[in-house]
C-alpha positions in Angstrom: -22.9 45.8 48.2 -20.4 43.9 46.0 -23.3 41.7 44.7 -25.2 44.8 43.6 -22.2 46.2 41.8 -21.7 42.9 40.0 -25.4 42.8 39.1 -25.3 46.4 37.8 -22.2 45.7 35.7 -23.7 42.5 34.2 -27.0 44.4 33.5 -25.1 47.2 31.8 -23.2 44.7 29.6 -26.5 43.0 28.6 -28.1 46.3 27.7 -25.2 47.5 25.7 -25.1 44.2 23.8 -28.8 44.4 23.1 -28.5 47.9 21.8 -25.7 46.9 19.5 -27.7 43.9 18.1 -30.8 46.1 17.6 -28.8 48.8 15.7 -26.9 46.2 13.7 -30.0 44.5 12.4 -32.1 47.6 11.9 -33.6 47.5 8.4 -32.6 50.3 6.1 -34.8 51.4 3.2 -34.6 52.7 -0.3 -37.3 54.9 -1.9 -38.6 54.8 -5.5 -40.9 56.8 -7.7 -42.9 54.6 -10.2 -43.9 56.1 -13.5 -45.7 54.4 -16.4 -48.0 55.2 -19.3 -51.6 54.2 -19.8 -51.9 51.9 -22.8 -54.4 50.1 -25.0 -53.7 48.7 -28.5 -55.1 51.0 -31.1 -56.2 53.7 -28.7 -54.6 57.1 -28.2 -54.9 59.5 -25.3 -53.1 57.6 -22.5 -51.6 59.7 -19.9 -48.5 59.3 -17.7 -49.2 57.6 -14.3 -47.1 58.8 -11.3 -47.5 57.1 -8.0 -46.7 58.1 -4.5 -43.1 57.3 -3.2 -42.6 53.6 -2.5 -40.4 52.4 0.3 -38.8 49.0 0.2 -36.0 47.4 2.3 -32.5 48.1 0.9 -31.8 44.4 0.5 -34.9 43.8 -1.7 -33.7 41.8 -4.7 -35.1 42.9 -8.1 -37.0 45.9 -6.5 -37.6 47.6 -9.9 -39.2 44.4 -11.3 -41.3 44.0 -8.2 -42.5 47.5 -8.3 -43.3 47.4 -12.1 -45.2 44.1 -11.8 -47.2 45.3 -8.8 -48.0 48.7 -10.4 -49.3 46.9 -13.6 -51.5 44.7 -11.4 -52.7 47.6 -9.3 -53.6 49.7 -12.4 -55.4 46.8 -14.1 -57.3 45.9 -10.9 -58.2 49.4 -9.6 -58.0 52.0 -12.4 -58.2 50.5 -15.9 -62.0 50.4 -16.2 -62.4 53.9 -14.8 -59.7 55.3 -17.1 -60.7 53.4 -20.2 -57.3 51.7 -20.9 -56.4 48.1 -20.5 -53.1 48.5 -18.8 -49.8 50.3 -18.5 -46.5 50.1 -20.4 -43.1 51.9 -20.5 -42.7 51.8 -16.7 -39.7 53.8 -15.5 -38.9 53.3 -11.9 -36.9 56.3 -10.6 -34.5 55.4 -7.8 -33.4 54.0 -5.6 -33.0 57.0 -3.4 -31.6 56.9 0.1 -34.1 59.4 1.6 -37.8 59.9 1.1 -37.1 63.7 0.6 -35.0 62.9 -2.5 -37.7 60.7 -4.0 -40.4 63.3 -3.3 -38.3 66.0 -5.0 -38.0 63.8 -8.1 -41.7 63.1 -8.0 -42.6 66.8 -7.8 -40.2 67.5 -10.7 -41.8 64.8 -12.8 -45.3 66.1 -12.1 -44.2 69.6 -13.1 -42.6 68.3 -16.3 -45.6 66.2 -17.4 -48.1 69.0 -16.5 -46.7 71.0 -19.4 -48.0 68.6 -22.1 -50.1 66.0 -20.3 -52.7 65.4 -17.6 -50.8 62.9 -15.4 -52.7 60.5 -13.3 -51.4 60.9 -9.7 -51.8 57.8 -7.7 -51.5 58.3 -4.0 -52.4 54.8 -2.5 -50.0 52.5 -4.4 -48.1 50.0 -2.2 -45.9 47.0 -2.8 -43.9 44.6 -0.7 -40.6 42.9 -1.2 -40.9 39.2 -2.2 -37.7 37.7 -0.9 
């Protein structure tokens, strides 16, 4: 009986230790709302581009630059021909926000704001990853 109690005690210590390690090293995230403008030299009519909310690890160095570069590449590769513009400029990455809800509220407010004067391009499938 004493052996079982010792085993249970050791098992409980191991489980508690594992839980502490898991929670300590759990990745936290920040949320961003990328916004930019369509652009082509000598051409007018470019619209604002608002993407979906982007989630990156909190410890991502230079997250804004990473998002901006990847958004420019995404637009050039996926949308520029269809839209008739060569690229984007004036990127403004909103955030970081601690919660996705906060970022979504800002995104919704930006859409409402731009809807008054523009016809914003709403991108829903933009993704980026943190290059450590």
